[in-house]
VMD Tcl script that draws the C-alpha trace (Angstrom):
set ca {
  {102.52 -22.44 -69.83}
  {103.85 -20.95 -66.32}
  {103.74 -20.64 -62.75}
  {105.04 -17.57 -61.33}
  {105.36 -17.21 -57.44}
  {105.79 -13.88 -55.86}
  {105.03 -12.03 -52.59}
  {101.47 -11.66 -51.35}
  {100.59 -8.11 -50.35}
  {98.83 -9.36 -47.17}
  {101.45 -11.82 -46.29}
  {102.60 -15.23 -48.24}
  {102.68 -16.05 -51.64}
  {100.24 -15.36 -54.59}
  {100.51 -18.03 -57.00}
  {100.18 -16.83 -60.81}
  {99.05 -19.83 -63.07}
  {98.81 -19.26 -66.70}
  {98.42 -22.30 -69.12}
  {96.53 -23.12 -72.16}
  {94.28 -26.16 -72.28}
  {93.26 -28.70 -74.72}
  {90.77 -27.05 -76.10}
  {93.17 -24.18 -77.36}
  {91.66 -21.65 -74.83}
  {94.50 -20.05 -72.27}
  {93.34 -19.95 -68.68}
  {94.97 -17.37 -66.11}
  {94.60 -18.33 -62.07}
  {96.06 -16.10 -59.12}
  {95.41 -17.11 -55.74}
  {97.29 -16.94 -52.55}
  {99.01 -19.84 -51.92}
  {97.94 -22.20 -48.49}
  {101.42 -22.56 -47.86}
  {104.06 -20.46 -46.20}
  {107.17 -21.68 -48.02}
  {107.89 -20.37 -51.19}
  {108.84 -23.47 -52.35}
  {105.81 -25.05 -51.07}
  {103.55 -22.72 -52.92}
  {105.70 -23.67 -56.21}
  {104.73 -27.10 -56.20}
  {101.41 -26.20 -55.02}
  {101.26 -23.96 -57.96}
  {102.62 -26.76 -59.82}
  {100.01 -29.75 -58.87}
  {97.27 -26.75 -59.75}
  {98.78 -26.50 -63.16}
  {98.73 -29.92 -63.74}
  {95.06 -30.59 -62.24}
  {94.15 -27.94 -65.04}
  {95.34 -29.49 -67.89}
  {94.01 -33.03 -67.06}
  {90.60 -31.93 -65.67}
  {90.09 -28.19 -67.08}
  {89.24 -25.23 -64.74}
  {86.01 -25.94 -62.74}
  {82.56 -23.67 -63.40}
  {82.00 -21.30 -60.09}
  {78.94 -19.43 -60.21}
  {79.85 -15.46 -59.85}
  {78.48 -14.04 -56.60}
  {75.48 -12.01 -56.84}
  {76.32 -8.71 -55.11}
  {73.17 -6.94 -53.94}
  {72.36 -3.33 -54.46}
  {72.67 -0.86 -51.58}
  {68.77 -0.40 -51.53}
  {68.93 -4.60 -51.10}
  {71.48 -4.20 -48.65}
  {70.40 -1.45 -46.31}
  {68.13 -3.40 -44.37}
  {70.51 -6.32 -43.73}
  {73.19 -3.10 -42.43}
  {70.15 -1.85 -39.91}
  {69.35 -5.29 -38.53}
  {72.50 -7.16 -38.44}
  {74.66 -4.24 -37.33}
  {72.82 -1.41 -35.87}
  {69.96 -3.00 -34.20}
  {72.12 -6.13 -33.30}
  {75.00 -4.14 -31.56}
  {71.91 -2.69 -29.82}
  {72.19 0.84 -30.43}
  {70.29 3.68 -29.15}
  {66.98 4.34 -30.55}
  {67.78 8.06 -32.11}
  {71.17 6.37 -33.61}
  {69.18 3.77 -35.50}
  {66.87 6.10 -36.69}
  {68.71 8.36 -37.46}
  {70.96 5.83 -39.95}
  {66.99 4.37 -41.36}
  {66.26 8.43 -42.26}
  {69.56 9.37 -43.62}
  {69.19 5.98 -46.07}
  {65.80 6.30 -46.89}
  {66.12 10.14 -48.02}
  {69.93 10.60 -48.95}
  {71.38 7.44 -49.99}
  {68.74 5.36 -51.52}
  {67.78 8.31 -54.10}
  {72.01 8.82 -54.96}
  {72.95 5.19 -55.10}
  {70.31 2.97 -54.01}
  {70.26 0.81 -57.35}
  {73.67 0.34 -57.97}
  {75.66 -3.13 -56.67}
  {77.26 -2.53 -53.88}
  {81.10 -3.13 -55.80}
  {79.99 -0.63 -58.65}
  {79.67 2.25 -56.40}
  {82.51 4.47 -57.19}
  {84.07 7.51 -56.03}
  {82.20 9.84 -59.14}
  {79.08 8.51 -57.29}
  {80.38 9.82 -53.70}
  {81.04 12.98 -55.23}
  {77.82 13.13 -56.88}
  {76.36 12.64 -53.49}
  {78.13 15.32 -51.87}
  {76.82 17.45 -55.30}
  {72.73 17.18 -54.25}
  {74.31 17.61 -50.36}
  {75.48 20.96 -51.18}
  {72.69 22.64 -49.82}
  {72.51 20.80 -46.86}
  {75.10 21.74 -43.48}
  {78.68 20.19 -43.64}
  {78.18 18.32 -40.39}
  {74.76 17.09 -42.43}
  {76.86 15.93 -44.99}
  {79.31 13.77 -43.21}
  {76.65 12.17 -41.48}
  {75.46 10.69 -44.82}
  {78.83 9.95 -45.88}
  {79.81 8.42 -42.82}
  {76.90 5.87 -42.74}
  {77.96 4.83 -46.17}
  {81.35 4.72 -45.18}
  {80.44 1.81 -42.35}
  {77.89 0.44 -44.89}
  {80.25 -0.45 -47.53}
  {82.86 -1.64 -44.71}
  {80.38 -3.98 -43.28}
  {79.58 -5.89 -46.50}
  {83.62 -5.94 -46.97}
  {83.54 -7.86 -43.05}
  {80.59 -9.83 -44.24}
  {81.84 -11.19 -47.14}
  {79.40 -9.55 -49.27}
  {81.70 -7.94 -51.41}
  {85.71 -8.46 -51.36}
  {87.13 -4.30 -51.19}
  {85.60 -1.11 -50.53}
  {84.99 0.02 -54.05}
  {85.35 3.83 -53.71}
  {86.91 6.84 -51.44}
  {84.77 8.65 -48.73}
  {86.04 11.70 -47.61}
  {84.54 13.42 -45.30}
  {83.91 17.29 -45.47}
  {86.02 20.06 -44.13}
  {84.19 21.38 -40.86}
  {84.53 25.25 -39.24}
  {83.12 24.93 -35.89}
  {80.94 27.94 -35.09}
  {81.39 30.22 -31.91}
  {79.59 28.38 -29.07}
  {76.09 30.66 -27.68}
  {75.09 30.79 -24.73}
  {73.44 33.56 -22.44}
  {75.72 35.57 -20.58}
  {74.86 36.15 -16.65}
  {71.99 39.11 -17.17}
  {70.12 37.55 -19.39}
  {70.17 34.43 -17.91}
  {68.79 35.77 -14.70}
  {66.56 37.48 -16.69}
  {65.30 34.03 -18.87}
  {64.88 32.69 -15.09}
  {62.73 35.19 -14.23}
  {60.29 34.56 -16.77}
  {60.33 31.16 -16.43}
  {59.34 31.87 -13.08}
  {56.15 33.42 -14.45}
  {55.23 30.99 -17.18}
  {55.22 27.58 -14.54}
  {56.95 25.37 -12.28}
  {57.96 23.59 -15.12}
  {59.14 25.80 -17.31}
  {61.46 26.48 -14.13}
  {62.91 23.71 -13.54}
  {63.80 23.08 -17.37}
  {66.08 26.61 -17.30}
  {67.38 25.49 -14.13}
  {68.09 22.15 -14.99}
  {69.77 23.19 -18.38}
  {71.79 26.47 -16.97}
  {72.77 25.22 -13.87}
  {72.93 21.50 -14.09}
  {73.95 21.08 -17.88}
  {70.94 18.30 -18.74}
  {70.39 17.73 -22.01}
  {66.74 17.78 -22.79}
  {66.66 14.19 -23.02}
  {68.05 13.53 -19.73}
  {65.69 16.75 -17.97}
  {62.27 14.94 -19.26}
  {63.40 11.51 -18.15}
  {64.82 12.59 -15.10}
  {62.98 10.63 -12.01}
  {62.46 12.14 -8.36}
  {64.74 9.10 -6.94}
  {67.67 11.13 -8.58}
  {67.12 13.93 -7.15}
  {68.63 14.29 -3.37}
  {67.85 17.42 -1.98}
  {69.61 16.67 1.64}
  {72.67 15.67 -0.46}
  {72.32 18.49 -2.77}
  {72.95 15.97 -5.49}
  {71.67 14.90 -8.49}
  {71.85 11.78 -10.80}
  {71.62 11.93 -14.63}
  {71.49 7.87 -15.50}
  {68.81 7.81 -18.20}
  {67.50 10.15 -21.36}
  {63.94 9.86 -22.79}
  {63.75 9.47 -26.71}
  {60.27 9.39 -27.87}
  {59.16 7.56 -24.57}
  {61.99 4.61 -24.81}
  {64.27 5.19 -22.52}
  {68.19 5.00 -23.13}
  {71.35 5.64 -21.08}
  {72.70 9.13 -21.41}
  {75.14 9.98 -24.29}
  {78.35 8.32 -24.00}
  {76.77 5.57 -21.99}
  {77.99 7.50 -18.74}
  {76.47 7.95 -15.79}
  {76.90 11.13 -13.70}
  {76.47 12.49 -10.72}
  {75.79 16.31 -10.23}
  {76.18 18.56 -7.06}
  {73.42 21.41 -7.50}
  {73.39 24.87 -6.61}
  {71.29 26.33 -4.18}
  {68.99 27.81 -6.49}
  {68.20 24.62 -7.89}
  {67.72 22.93 -4.57}
  {65.35 25.57 -3.55}
  {63.87 25.00 -6.95}
  {63.12 21.13 -6.29}
  {61.69 21.50 -2.87}
  {59.31 24.39 -3.98}
  {57.95 22.30 -6.71}
  {58.13 18.63 -4.92}
  {54.82 16.84 -6.69}
  {53.87 13.01 -6.59}
  {51.75 13.11 -9.59}
  {54.47 10.89 -11.25}
  {57.72 8.94 -10.23}
  {59.27 11.58 -13.49}
  {60.19 15.36 -11.90}
  {58.67 16.58 -15.73}
  {55.07 15.64 -16.15}
  {51.61 16.66 -16.76}
  {48.87 17.50 -14.96}
  {47.70 13.77 -15.18}
  {50.87 12.05 -14.26}
  {51.97 12.10 -18.22}
  {55.58 12.32 -18.62}
  {56.81 15.57 -20.42}
  {58.16 15.06 -24.34}
  {61.29 16.94 -25.43}
  {58.76 18.76 -28.09}
  {57.35 20.08 -24.95}
  {60.13 21.34 -23.40}
  {61.64 22.32 -26.20}
  {57.99 25.05 -26.80}
  {58.04 26.02 -23.18}
  {61.67 26.67 -23.42}
  {60.83 28.93 -26.42}
  {58.43 31.07 -25.08}
  {59.77 31.98 -22.25}
  {62.97 32.88 -24.12}
  {61.35 34.97 -26.52}
  {59.20 36.75 -23.68}
  {62.77 37.51 -21.60}
  {64.47 38.47 -25.88}
  {66.73 35.83 -25.45}
  {67.82 32.98 -27.82}
  {65.81 30.58 -28.04}
  {66.50 26.77 -27.61}
  {67.21 24.35 -24.96}
  {70.45 23.85 -25.83}
  {71.79 26.68 -25.07}
  {70.77 26.50 -21.85}
  {74.27 23.71 -21.96}
  {76.17 25.52 -23.62}
  {75.58 28.98 -20.92}
  {76.34 26.02 -18.14}
  {79.82 25.22 -19.79}
  {80.09 28.71 -20.20}
  {79.31 29.81 -17.10}
  {81.79 27.52 -15.36}
  {84.65 28.33 -17.96}
  {83.89 32.05 -17.20}
  {84.64 31.65 -13.29}
  {87.48 30.05 -13.61}
  {86.48 25.87 -13.49}
  {89.19 23.38 -14.55}
  {89.07 21.80 -18.04}
  {88.42 18.68 -16.85}
  {85.73 19.44 -14.10}
  {83.74 21.10 -16.92}
  {84.11 18.00 -18.90}
  {83.08 15.60 -16.00}
  {79.82 17.80 -14.83}
  {78.61 17.97 -18.80}
  {79.51 14.33 -19.32}
  {81.30 14.97 -22.62}
  {83.20 11.93 -24.25}
  {86.28 14.11 -24.78}
  {87.88 16.61 -23.92}
  {87.99 18.67 -27.60}
  {84.24 19.08 -26.53}
  {85.15 21.12 -23.64}
  {87.90 23.48 -24.60}
  {85.45 24.72 -27.07}
  {84.54 26.64 -24.04}
  {88.06 27.51 -22.54}
  {88.36 30.58 -24.47}
  {85.70 31.80 -22.18}
  {88.53 32.16 -19.05}
  {90.12 34.93 -18.21}
  {90.77 33.54 -14.42}
  {92.32 30.92 -16.29}
  {94.47 32.73 -18.54}
  {95.26 34.77 -16.29}
  {96.73 32.08 -13.34}
  {98.41 31.24 -16.69}
  {100.45 33.95 -16.86}
  {101.13 34.90 -13.74}
  {103.11 31.44 -13.74}
  {105.54 33.49 -15.56}
  {106.15 35.62 -12.78}
  {106.87 32.63 -10.16}
  {109.83 31.30 -12.71}
  {113.09 31.19 -11.99}
  {115.74 33.26 -14.02}
  {118.98 31.27 -14.66}
  {122.11 33.64 -14.92}
  {123.96 30.06 -15.67}
  {124.66 26.88 -14.74}
  {125.23 25.82 -11.17}
  {124.86 29.02 -8.77}
  {123.51 32.65 -9.10}
  {120.00 30.95 -10.11}
  {117.03 33.96 -8.68}
  {113.52 34.30 -8.95}
  {111.86 37.28 -10.97}
  {110.65 39.13 -7.87}
  {114.65 39.20 -6.72}
  {115.71 40.10 -9.95}
  {113.53 43.17 -9.93}
  {113.91 44.32 -6.51}
  {117.54 44.31 -7.36}
  {116.99 46.61 -10.20}
  {114.62 48.66 -7.91}
  {117.82 49.56 -6.02}
}
mol new
graphics top color blue
foreach p $ca { graphics top sphere $p radius 0.5 }
foreach p [lrange $ca 0 end-1] q [lrange $ca 1 end] { graphics top cylinder $p $q radius 0.2 }
display resetview
């Protein structure tokens, strides 16, 4: 029989009790002592040892750990929905769980999901894009952490490591292609024309375009307010939850004046006043892009907006604010396109000072060049 007290990994003291019961069986208990002092923890362990010898260990019912498939609905309800995540985010998690995770680890208890199971999941997703793989792994990792937080399991039973991602170059329309796309969009109709301008000259996302209302358009101040986004008919806050105000170009302002209507409070709508859907916006841009012989995609227009700003030398912080990027790192993907910014950075060297020594003898680079010429 023995009582050993040692430091607990999370602070405090762990008491290790090893005893032989009256029936001859050995019994061992290891637990964190409810007392802070080591001597008090020792006494607590000795009292616990005497209790075991007299009364024997209490029979505890083993906690039943649910399988992944059994726990997933609670995760969606008590985490995603209870925290009022965006409908698109909830739907994405539900799809990932249903299509990828249930098929791979659905029948495994949460506390028995191993690192080998995670690796097999990665192998099963080998034909998917790295970003898709990481989305799946992130949902699994968050679900397991919530299970620990809610006391369903004691710890995360596996290691979930994301795969490395090489970010592809940003696709955008150059100036000539963009102008050709605008002219083609005009011929396709006023809705297509506005969609192309809202993406290429205001940087709106597709959901922000179809959710735009006339009250958010001020042609006098030439200002646009982006305060909501549409996802399958549900209005939510814009991405990153940030309302932003955008100055409008002359071309976009003129288009709003020309295409003003009273069919609906929405700017983009059908002839009967029903809001335009994201799918309809995609289709209109695709047809115009094919006719103009340029790359298709609504989001390419947003890339074009950021790229053209960078190519004209706009500061990264300004592009971030106008585009509504959550992090400057996203904006920096475009900054290599800014020869003006790079050129002005190099010009700083020409205005720097050359130190000939300490104290006196400080001359500008221009002065040094003048002396050399003489």
